C-alpha positions as CSV (number, residue, x, y, z in Angstrom):
1,M,-127.6,-33.2,-127.3
2,I,-130.1,-31.2,-124.8
3,S,-133.6,-31.5,-125.8
4,F,-137.0,-30.7,-124.3
5,T,-140.4,-29.8,-124.6
6,V,-142.0,-26.5,-122.7
7,R,-145.7,-26.9,-122.5
8,S,-147.6,-23.8,-121.1
9,T,-150.9,-22.9,-120.8
10,F,-152.7,-19.5,-121.2
11,D,-156.0,-17.7,-121.0
12,A,-157.4,-18.2,-124.6
13,R,-158.0,-14.4,-124.6
14,D,-154.3,-13.9,-124.8
15,R,-153.7,-16.2,-128.0
16,D,-152.9,-13.4,-130.2
17,E,-150.6,-11.7,-127.8
18,V,-148.6,-15.0,-127.0
19,A,-148.0,-15.7,-130.8
20,E,-146.9,-11.9,-131.1
21,I,-144.2,-12.8,-128.2
22,L,-143.2,-16.1,-129.4
23,Q,-142.8,-15.0,-132.9
24,K,-140.0,-12.4,-131.5
25,L,-138.7,-14.9,-129.3
26,T,-138.4,-17.8,-131.8
27,A,-136.7,-15.5,-134.2
28,A,-134.0,-14.4,-131.7
29,S,-133.5,-18.0,-130.4
30,R,-133.0,-19.5,-133.5
31,Q,-129.9,-17.0,-134.1
32,E,-128.2,-18.5,-131.0
33,P,-124.9,-20.3,-132.2
34,G,-125.9,-23.4,-130.0
35,C,-129.6,-23.5,-130.9
36,V,-130.6,-26.6,-132.9
37,S,-134.1,-26.3,-132.9
38,Y,-136.9,-23.9,-131.4
39,I,-140.5,-24.7,-132.8
40,P,-143.3,-23.3,-131.1
41,H,-146.8,-24.9,-131.2
42,F,-150.3,-24.1,-130.5
43,V,-152.3,-27.4,-129.4
44,E,-155.9,-27.5,-130.7
45,D,-157.5,-25.9,-127.5
46,S,-155.8,-23.0,-128.4
47,S,-154.8,-21.8,-124.6
48,T,-151.8,-24.3,-124.7
49,I,-148.6,-24.1,-126.3
50,V,-145.6,-26.5,-126.8
51,I,-142.3,-25.6,-127.4
52,Y,-139.7,-28.0,-128.9
53,E,-136.1,-27.1,-128.3
54,Q,-132.8,-28.4,-128.8
55,Y,-129.4,-27.3,-128.0
56,V,-125.8,-28.6,-128.6
57,D,-124.8,-28.7,-125.0
58,E,-125.7,-27.3,-121.4
59,A,-123.5,-24.1,-122.5
60,A,-125.7,-23.2,-125.2
61,L,-129.1,-23.7,-123.0
62,E,-127.6,-21.6,-120.4
63,H,-126.6,-18.9,-122.8
64,H,-130.1,-19.3,-124.0
65,R,-131.7,-18.6,-120.6
66,N,-129.6,-15.7,-119.7
67,S,-129.7,-13.7,-123.3
68,P,-131.4,-10.3,-123.2
69,H,-134.0,-11.7,-125.9
70,F,-134.9,-14.6,-123.1
71,R,-135.3,-12.0,-120.4
72,R,-137.3,-9.7,-122.5
73,Y,-139.9,-12.3,-124.2
74,A,-139.9,-15.3,-122.1
75,T,-139.4,-14.0,-118.6
76,G,-140.6,-10.8,-119.0
77,A,-143.8,-11.3,-121.1
78,L,-144.4,-15.0,-121.9
79,Y,-143.8,-16.0,-118.4
80,L,-146.5,-13.5,-116.8
81,K,-149.2,-15.0,-119.0
82,T,-148.5,-18.5,-118.0
83,R,-151.1,-20.3,-116.0
84,D,-149.2,-23.3,-115.8
85,R,-145.9,-24.7,-117.1
86,Q,-144.2,-28.0,-117.6
87,V,-140.9,-28.9,-119.1
88,E,-140.1,-32.2,-120.1
89,N,-136.7,-33.7,-120.9
90,L,-136.1,-36.1,-123.4
91,T,-133.5,-38.8,-124.4
92,S,-132.9,-39.3,-128.1
93,L,-133.5,-42.8,-129.4
94,C,-131.1,-42.5,-131.9
């Protein structure tokens, strides 16, 4: 199992647009056969999001990153609004 978080910051004025992009990206990502979890969150300051993602294996993650919806909504939209982006890889305890 592959688990990680993606933390991104945006201009607070883009909150509604970022939320709309994330709704589309989330709906499509959750339909992928290897996606276990895809859960976006706004942090209290409203200019930061955290996405918790889990995939069954590396192939499922690569499929996600190469999907048309990822290119459209992540690299083609969300990333263009991003000021800063950090990925934190997680290791399950159980």
